[in-house]
C-alpha positions, 0 to 999 in steps of 0.5 A: 704771605706777609712774612714770606713775600711782602716783608722782604720786598718792603725791607728791600725797597726801604733799605734802597730808598733809606740809603739813597736819602740818607747818603749825604749823612752816611758820607759826612759821618763816614768822613768824620769817623774816619778821621776820629778812628784812624781811617776806619769808620766802620765796625764789623761784628759777627752776630747770629741771624735767621736759623742762627746762621752767623753773619757780619753786621756793619755799624759805624765805629764809634770808639777808637782802638786806644790801648794802655801800656800793657796793650790792653784796650782802654775802658769803653768810656775813654775810647768813645769818640766825640763824634762817636757819642753823637752818632750813638746818641742819635742812633746813626750808628745803625744806618750801615745795617741797611746794607745788611738788609740789602744782603738779606742777612737782616730785616728792618724790623725784627729781634735785634741780633745779639752776640753768638756767646748767647746762642748756648744759654737760650731756652727753647722758647728764646731760641725761636727768636732766630726763626726770623731774620734779625731787625735793625730795630725791634719790639723790645727797642720800641717798648723800652730799649736799654731800660728793659731787663734782658729777660723782658727783651727776649719775651718781646722778641718771641711775642713779635715772632708769634705775632708778626704782621704788617700791623705789628711792624707798623 
């Protein structure tokens, strides 16, 4: 009952509340990033969601699109804007994903949606991460985020799916 009814309701009402409460910050960051990124404050990327169905994730765009003389994008470190660096450091770049939660593509908590390129390399156990909606945050992020090996993140994703509960989400 929690997974099918309670969790989606919590996600919906928390996303609406979050968007309303964070709207001043959302607006300010949008304006600042629009100036820093030639009028493009948002970044869209295709990611696999529940049942590996592809959807477009929305985040704040923290890097500009500057290119070298050959037309290739400059390295990430050179394209990260000052405001973008702050937005990433404070995880404000995740706020627009509340719209993905409202659309039903994501949950507040669940395995982070990775790139579609990873789909063919998952083993059967790791593929299970796609039986639930991906989350803005998840167990792997709480336990270690980027300090954790990729394989450990996937283990935590499967653990989350097998033990999904209000207690674990809390």
